[in-house]
N, C-alpha and C positions, 0 to 999 in steps of 0.2 A: 504495500500500499504507499502510495507517494504523501508527502506532506499536505498537499492541497487536498486530496483525498480523505487524509485524516483528519484534517480541521472541518471540511464540510460536512462529513458525516458526523460532526459533536463529538467524536471519541477522543480528540485530540485538546489542544488548548483553547477551544473555542474562537470567539472574534479576534483576538490578538494573534494567532497564528494564522489565523485564514487572511488576517489583513496586513500583518508587516512582517512574517517571518518569526524566527526563533531567536530571541535575545532577552535583553532586559527593559524594563517597563516599570514607569511610576504610575500608579492607580489609585484615584479614590472613588469610591461606589457606596450606595446606600440608597434604603427605601425613599428616606427623607431628604438626602442631599440636593442642594439645588447648586448646579455646576455653574448656572449663570451669574448668580450672587457670588460665589466664590470667586471665579474668574475677575467679575468687576472689581470687587474689593482687594483683591490680591495684585494683580496685573499680571498675572501669568501667561506669559504667553512662550509658545514655542513651535517650532515648524512642523513638528509631529503632532501637535497637540490635537485630541480628537474627542468630542463631548458626545454624550448620548444622555438621552430623556425616557425615563418610565414611560412605556406604553409605546414608543416609537418601535420601527422596525430594526432589528439588527442588521448586521452584515451577512447574517444566515437569512437566506430569503424564507419568509412565511414565518420568524420567529422574533416575538417581540421582546423587547427590555423589560425585564420586571424590576429593575431599578434604575437611578440615574447616577451618571460618572462622568470622568473624564481619564483618559491614559494619555501617557507620553511615551514615544519610545526613547529612553535615555541612551542607548548604545546600538551602535552599528555592528558590533560582533556577534558572530553566533554563538548557538548553543556550545561548541565545541572550543569555544577561546572564553573560559570564564575570567580569566585573571583581567581581558581586556574589558568586560562587562563591568567588572566591580572598577576598575580605572575610569571607565565614561560615568558610571554612577556616581562616584565620589565628586568628579568635576560638574554633573549635574546638580547635586546637591549644595555645592558651594557657588555655584553660579545663580541659582534660583534660591537662595539662602533667605533673601528677603520675602519675596513672593509666598513660599512656602511655610513662612513664620506666621501667616493670616490662617492657616488650616484650624488652628485652636478656635478662631471665631466661629467656623462653622460647624464645630463637632457635635454640639447639642449635649444632651445626658448620654448615658452610657447605653441607654435601651435604642437611641435612635441614632447614635454616631456613625459615620460613614467608616468603612475600611480604608486605612491609608496603609497603602506599602509599596516598597519595590519588589517587583516579581522578577527573580533571576530564571532562565529556561537553561537546565544543564544538560548535556547528553552523557548518557552515561557511557563509560568508558569499558574495554574489555580486559580488566583488571580485577587480581583479587580483592584488591582494598580502594575504593575509590575516595578519596579526601578533597574536599573543596573548602577553604577557609576564608572567612570573611575579616578582613584586617579591621583593627581596633579602630582605624580613623572613618571607616565606612559606619560601623556600628555606632561610634558616638555622634557623628553629623546625623545619621538616620534617628537615633534615640532623643537627642535632643530636638528632635521636630515632631517626636510622637509618631515616627513612621516605621511601620513593621517591615521585616524581611520575610520574602516567601521563595521558596524554592522548587521549581516544577522540576522534575527528573523526565527526562526524555528517553523512553525505550525503544529502538529504533529494529528490534525483533519481530515486529509483526509480519505476518504472511504477506507477500509480495503478490499473492495471487498470479503466480507465474511470469510475474514483470523481472 
């Protein structure tokens, strides 16, 4: 199965894989999150900024968004170049520090707070033990902004349907 087929089938990384490849993204999403309000207050801009709203059609035809949010492709590195994803994520957090500082104003209470995180897509390597470390600088920057870190592991051992 090819990457675009995995994404289109819904068995992969959803809209992100479908839209922009396998790399690192900054994401904010929530059922009560107002992306337009956040973007206006923060002044956050980025060439890969994508906004979606609850009830609008997603990138997958016939599927509506169940929440609202934004995502930004913060790295051009692929899932097999984790170290480059980390370097580019650190640069993104530093560059957007002031704008991302406005996240606390839109967080709301714990029940309605949007999910805010960096999503790293990492390909599995054919090794006995795979270790991918996050440097303290990334953890400190993300932590000070209340940004979580997620890792999606990509297993490419799916049947290729004879291809």
